[in-house]
C-alpha positions in Angstrom: 137.7 -21.4 126.0 135.5 -19.2 123.8 136.9 -17.8 120.8 140.5 -17.8 121.7 143.3 -20.2 122.4 145.8 -19.4 125.0 149.5 -19.2 124.1 152.5 -18.3 126.4 155.2 -15.6 125.5 157.6 -14.8 127.6 155.3 -13.9 131.0 152.3 -13.0 129.6 149.6 -14.7 128.1 148.8 -14.0 124.4 145.2 -14.8 123.2 145.1 -16.3 119.6 141.9 -15.8 118.1 140.5 -18.6 115.6 137.7 -19.1 113.1 135.0 -21.5 114.2 135.1 -22.8 110.7 138.4 -23.9 110.9 137.1 -26.8 113.4 133.6 -27.2 112.0 132.8 -30.7 109.9 133.2 -30.2 106.3 130.3 -30.5 104.1 132.3 -32.0 101.2 135.3 -34.5 101.6 136.6 -35.8 98.4 138.8 -39.0 98.6 141.3 -37.9 96.4 145.3 -37.3 96.4 144.8 -33.9 98.0 143.2 -35.3 101.1 146.1 -37.8 101.5 148.4 -35.2 101.2 146.4 -33.0 103.8 146.3 -35.9 106.4 150.1 -36.7 106.0 151.2 -33.1 106.2 149.1 -32.6 109.2 150.4 -36.2 110.9 154.1 -35.0 110.0 153.6 -31.4 111.5 152.3 -33.0 114.4 155.2 -35.4 114.9 157.6 -32.7 114.2 156.0 -30.4 117.0 155.8 -33.0 119.7 159.5 -34.1 119.3 160.5 -30.5 119.3 158.4 -30.2 122.8 160.5 -33.0 124.0 163.8 -31.9 123.0 163.0 -28.3 124.5 161.9 -30.0 127.7 165.0 -32.4 128.0 167.4 -29.1 127.3 165.6 -27.5 130.1 166.1 -30.4 132.5 170.0 -30.8 131.4 170.5 -27.4 132.6 168.6 -27.1 135.8 168.9 -30.4 137.2 171.4 -30.8 140.0 173.9 -33.8 139.0 174.8 -34.3 142.5 171.8 -34.6 144.3 169.6 -35.5 141.2 166.9 -32.9 141.9 165.9 -29.7 140.1 167.3 -26.6 141.2 165.0 -24.3 143.4 165.3 -21.6 140.3 163.9 -24.1 138.2 160.8 -25.2 140.4 160.1 -21.5 141.4 160.0 -20.6 137.4 157.6 -23.9 136.8 155.5 -22.9 139.6 155.3 -19.2 138.9 154.3 -19.9 135.3 151.6 -22.6 136.1 153.6 -25.1 133.9 151.7 -27.8 135.4 148.9 -26.7 133.2 151.0 -27.9 130.1 152.7 -30.7 131.6 150.1 -31.9 134.4 152.8 -32.2 136.8 156.7 -32.0 137.8 157.1 -35.6 137.6 155.1 -36.0 134.2 157.6 -33.2 132.7 160.5 -35.3 133.6 158.8 -37.8 131.2 158.8 -35.3 128.8 162.6 -35.0 129.3 162.9 -38.8 128.8 161.2 -39.0 125.8 163.7 -35.8 124.5 166.7 -38.3 125.3 165.3 -40.7 122.7 164.3 -38.3 120.1 168.1 -36.7 120.7 169.4 -40.0 120.3 167.6 -41.2 117.3 168.2 -38.0 115.4 172.1 -37.5 116.2 173.4 -40.9 116.6 171.8 -43.3 114.4 172.6 -43.9 110.6 169.2 -43.3 109.3 167.5 -40.8 111.6 164.6 -39.8 109.5 163.5 -43.7 109.1 164.2 -44.2 112.8 162.5 -41.0 113.8 159.4 -42.2 111.7 159.3 -45.4 113.6 159.0 -43.9 116.9 156.0 -43.8 118.8 154.3 -40.6 119.9 153.0 -41.9 123.2 155.0 -40.2 126.2 154.5 -43.3 128.2 155.9 -45.4 125.3 158.9 -43.1 124.7 159.6 -42.9 128.5 159.7 -46.7 129.0 162.2 -46.5 125.8 164.4 -44.1 127.3 164.8 -46.4 130.6 166.2 -48.9 127.8 168.3 -46.3 126.2 169.6 -45.1 129.6 170.8 -48.8 130.5 172.0 -50.2 127.1 172.5 -48.2 124.1 173.0 -51.6 121.9 169.9 -53.3 123.0 168.1 -50.1 122.5 169.1 -50.1 118.7 168.1 -53.8 118.2 164.7 -52.8 119.2 164.2 -51.0 115.9 164.6 -54.6 114.1 163.5 -57.1 116.6 161.9 -57.9 119.9 164.5 -59.9 121.7 164.0 -62.3 124.7 166.4 -64.2 126.9 166.3 -66.9 129.2 168.7 -65.4 131.8 170.3 -62.1 132.4 173.9 -63.6 131.6 172.8 -65.3 128.3 175.2 -63.8 125.5 173.6 -61.6 123.0 174.1 -64.4 120.2 171.9 -66.7 122.1 169.0 -64.6 122.3 165.8 -65.3 120.6 165.0 -62.3 118.1 161.3 -62.1 116.7 161.3 -60.2 113.3 158.9 -57.5 114.3 160.5 -54.8 115.8 159.5 -53.6 119.4 159.8 -49.8 118.6 157.2 -49.2 116.1 154.3 -46.6 115.7 151.8 -48.2 117.9 153.9 -49.6 120.4 152.1 -48.8 123.9 153.5 -48.3 127.1 152.4 -51.3 128.5 153.6 -53.2 125.6 157.2 -51.8 126.5 157.2 -52.0 130.1 156.0 -55.5 130.0 158.7 -56.4 127.4 161.2 -54.8 129.8 160.2 -56.4 132.8 160.6 -59.8 131.0 163.8 -59.1 129.5 165.3 -57.7 132.7 164.0 -60.7 134.9 163.6 -63.6 132.5 161.1 -66.1 133.9 162.8 -69.2 135.2 162.7 -72.3 133.1 159.4 -74.5 133.3 159.9 -77.2 135.7 158.6 -80.8 135.3 155.3 -81.9 136.7 157.7 -83.8 139.4 158.7 -80.7 141.1 158.2 -80.9 144.8 158.7 -77.3 145.6 154.9 -76.9 146.3 154.8 -76.0 149.8 153.7 -72.4 150.6 156.5 -70.9 152.7 156.1 -67.1 152.4 153.3 -64.7 151.5 154.4 -61.2 150.3 152.0 -58.5 149.6 152.1 -54.9 148.2 150.4 -51.8 149.2 147.0 -51.4 147.0 148.2 -47.8 146.4 149.9 -49.2 143.8 147.1 -49.0 141.6 145.9 -45.2 142.9 146.0 -42.3 140.6 144.6 -38.7 140.9 141.2 -38.8 139.4 141.4 -35.2 138.3 145.2 -35.1 136.9 146.1 -38.9 136.4 149.1 -38.3 138.6 150.4 -41.2 140.6 149.7 -41.0 144.3 150.4 -43.0 147.2 153.3 -44.4 148.8 154.2 -47.3 146.3 154.8 -47.1 142.5 155.5 -50.0 139.8 159.3 -49.3 139.6 159.4 -49.9 143.8 157.6 -53.3 143.1 160.2 -54.2 140.2 162.9 -53.6 142.3 161.8 -55.3 145.3 161.3 -58.5 143.1 164.7 -58.3 141.8 166.1 -58.4 145.5 163.7 -61.4 146.1 165.0 -63.2 143.0 168.4 -62.3 143.9 168.2 -64.6 147.0 168.0 -67.7 144.8 171.2 -69.1 143.8 172.5 -72.5 142.2 173.0 -73.4 146.1 169.2 -73.4 146.9 167.3 -73.3 143.5 166.6 -77.1 144.1 165.2 -76.2 147.5 163.2 -73.0 147.0 161.3 -71.3 143.8 159.7 -67.7 143.6 156.6 -66.9 141.8 155.3 -63.7 141.3 152.3 -61.9 140.0 153.9 -59.1 138.5 152.0 -59.3 135.3 148.7 -59.1 137.1 149.9 -55.9 138.9 151.1 -54.3 135.8 148.0 -54.6 133.8 146.0 -53.5 137.0 148.3 -50.5 137.4 148.0 -49.4 133.6 144.1 -49.9 133.6 144.1 -47.6 136.6 146.2 -45.1 134.7 144.8 -45.0 131.4 141.3 -44.5 133.0 142.2 -41.0 133.4 141.8 -38.5 130.4 144.8 -36.5 130.0 143.3 -33.5 129.0 142.0 -33.1 132.5 145.2 -31.5 133.4 144.1 -28.4 131.7 143.2 -25.7 133.7 143.6 -27.6 137.1 144.4 -26.0 140.5 147.2 -27.1 142.7 148.4 -30.9 142.6 148.8 -33.3 145.7 152.1 -34.1 146.6 153.6 -36.9 144.5 156.8 -39.0 144.0 159.2 -37.0 141.6 161.1 -38.9 138.9 164.0 -36.8 138.0 
């Protein structure tokens, strides 16, 4: 990188010079009020800058997403490719995750009664915010609850007044993508009640396996590769669980290894250094999330 940082302006790349001293260790650091203020200012600036990127990305998507086909317009894809925006976002599918983050930031900033408080409470992780955008898209009331509690339920049709709510909010500065994804899996697919030891549904009947590509990620870019993703696994499990009804629940039961698969998925994903996106060439074709 030398003594310059690349910044994009219109169709040109502008070289911004900087002093090495700006990024050298300080010889003297005093633990005083000024140091605290400097740290707080930089963290606040980082949060504001990242949220602005999310909002801008989401604004672009809203204009150039074909609502009928749920895919990006050719004009946008050509622009994205021509300007090598994969060097900024990592991939087109990752750009879409930035957009999901923008939906969360926009809602919190414009639709809540205390935007400043709740914006500060949001995590900065793209993965965490994207998972939260899935909740926002599906159930706004539930999303708002997550700023105050971490709810659980015993069945999908259980009334809200019967939900169990832990006092610690799910939405907080440090919540991880895995934390939100795991909670969402359990909330959308509540585990069946524990059965007594006398339960006789013990004879193995069917074995269903998933392609090992579930855990595959591009080692250079971190993009998801392979023919199956975690969403596919979750959707398939919902279909299988849907086969169990009041009529046959005493005859059959479904057990799953979703927690094991999810943890393995994120071990593989988090093993990749996201900074490797920079200066990468063409990416492999991956499934697009729009």
